[in-house]
Short mmCIF file of the C-alpha atoms (twelve columns), coordinates in Angstrom:
data_MODEL
# 
_entry.id   MODEL 
# 
loop_
_atom_site.group_PDB 
_atom_site.id 
_atom_site.type_symbol 
_atom_site.label_atom_id 
_atom_site.label_alt_id 
_atom_site.label_comp_id 
_atom_site.label_asym_id 
_atom_site.label_seq_id 
_atom_site.Cartn_x 
_atom_site.Cartn_y 
_atom_site.Cartn_z 
_atom_site.pdbx_PDB_model_num 
ATOM 1  C CA . UNK A 1  -62.319 -1.244  -28.799 1 
ATOM 2  C CA . UNK A 2  -60.053 -3.954  -27.865 1 
ATOM 3  C CA . UNK A 3  -62.894 -6.442  -28.981 1 
ATOM 4  C CA . UNK A 4  -63.146 -4.392  -32.612 1 
ATOM 5  C CA . UNK A 5  -59.076 -4.715  -33.108 1 
ATOM 6  C CA . UNK A 6  -59.672 -8.604  -32.230 1 
ATOM 7  C CA . UNK A 7  -62.404 -9.122  -34.353 1 
ATOM 8  C CA . UNK A 8  -60.295 -7.101  -37.098 1 
ATOM 9  C CA . UNK A 9  -57.196 -9.030  -36.583 1 
ATOM 10 C CA . UNK A 10 -58.712 -12.509 -36.431 1 
ATOM 11 C CA . UNK A 11 -60.418 -11.342 -39.952 1 
ATOM 12 C CA . UNK A 12 -57.181 -10.652 -41.390 1 
ATOM 13 C CA . UNK A 13 -55.330 -13.662 -40.185 1 
ATOM 14 C CA . UNK A 14 -58.367 -15.734 -41.425 1 
ATOM 15 C CA . UNK A 15 -57.888 -14.092 -44.703 1 
ATOM 16 C CA . UNK A 16 -54.201 -15.410 -44.842 1 
ATOM 17 C CA . UNK A 17 -55.087 -18.747 -44.602 1 
ATOM 18 C CA . UNK A 18 -54.864 -21.307 -47.836 1 
ATOM 19 C CA . UNK A 19 -57.499 -24.019 -47.815 1 
ATOM 20 C CA . UNK A 20 -56.952 -27.291 -49.703 1 
ATOM 21 C CA . UNK A 21 -59.277 -27.729 -52.800 1 
ATOM 22 C CA . UNK A 22 -61.586 -30.615 -53.039 1 
ATOM 23 C CA . UNK A 23 -58.943 -32.375 -55.140 1 
ATOM 24 C CA . UNK A 24 -56.146 -32.042 -52.880 1 
ATOM 25 C CA . UNK A 25 -58.657 -33.319 -50.279 1 
ATOM 26 C CA . UNK A 26 -59.685 -36.257 -52.218 1 
ATOM 27 C CA . UNK A 27 -55.889 -37.261 -52.786 1 
ATOM 28 C CA . UNK A 28 -54.480 -36.929 -49.314 1 
ATOM 29 C CA . UNK A 29 -58.375 -39.268 -48.239 1 
ATOM 30 C CA . UNK A 30 -57.093 -41.557 -50.899 1 
ATOM 31 C CA . UNK A 31 -53.765 -41.699 -49.866 1 
ATOM 32 C CA . UNK A 32 -54.667 -42.351 -46.622 1 
ATOM 33 C CA . UNK A 33 -56.529 -44.916 -47.126 1 
ATOM 34 C CA . UNK A 34 -54.066 -46.816 -49.381 1 
ATOM 35 C CA . UNK A 35 -51.100 -46.579 -46.037 1 
ATOM 36 C CA . UNK A 36 -54.176 -47.597 -43.566 1 
ATOM 37 C CA . UNK A 37 -54.985 -50.640 -45.765 1 
ATOM 38 C CA . UNK A 38 -51.094 -51.771 -46.724 1 
ATOM 39 C CA . UNK A 39 -50.355 -51.775 -42.696 1 
ATOM 40 C CA . UNK A 40 -53.230 -53.370 -41.880 1 
ATOM 41 C CA . UNK A 41 -52.519 -56.042 -44.193 1 
ATOM 42 C CA . UNK A 42 -49.152 -55.771 -43.135 1 
ATOM 43 C CA . UNK A 43 -49.743 -56.517 -39.357 1 
ATOM 44 C CA . UNK A 44 -52.855 -58.955 -40.051 1 
ATOM 45 C CA . UNK A 45 -49.675 -61.253 -42.159 1 
ATOM 46 C CA . UNK A 46 -47.671 -60.878 -39.123 1 
ATOM 47 C CA . UNK A 47 -50.155 -61.776 -36.579 1 
ATOM 48 C CA . UNK A 48 -50.793 -65.053 -38.823 1 
ATOM 49 C CA . UNK A 49 -47.174 -65.785 -38.652 1 
ATOM 50 C CA . UNK A 50 -47.007 -65.860 -35.237 1 
ATOM 51 C CA . UNK A 51 -50.090 -67.159 -34.250 1 
ATOM 52 C CA . UNK A 52 -48.920 -70.242 -36.744 1 
ATOM 53 C CA . UNK A 53 -46.244 -70.716 -35.320 1 
ATOM 54 C CA . UNK A 54 -46.446 -70.855 -31.336 1 
ATOM 55 C CA . UNK A 55 -49.551 -72.890 -31.934 1 
ATOM 56 C CA . UNK A 56 -46.777 -75.265 -33.958 1 
ATOM 57 C CA . UNK A 57 -44.621 -74.830 -30.529 1 
ATOM 58 C CA . UNK A 58 -47.505 -74.622 -28.311 1 
ATOM 59 C CA . UNK A 59 -48.753 -78.346 -29.648 1 
# 
């Protein structure tokens, strides 16, 4: 009896879930790729700057 109640309540709750559309998933994916690329580029530039600066100080 309790298992049937649990199953019914779980099914009811799952019916309330709003799943994203393909367009929303695509937009979020592209946004994440752009943000990660910008951050990676920024970190690469900072790394190059520090590498150049430290190599000039050491040598």
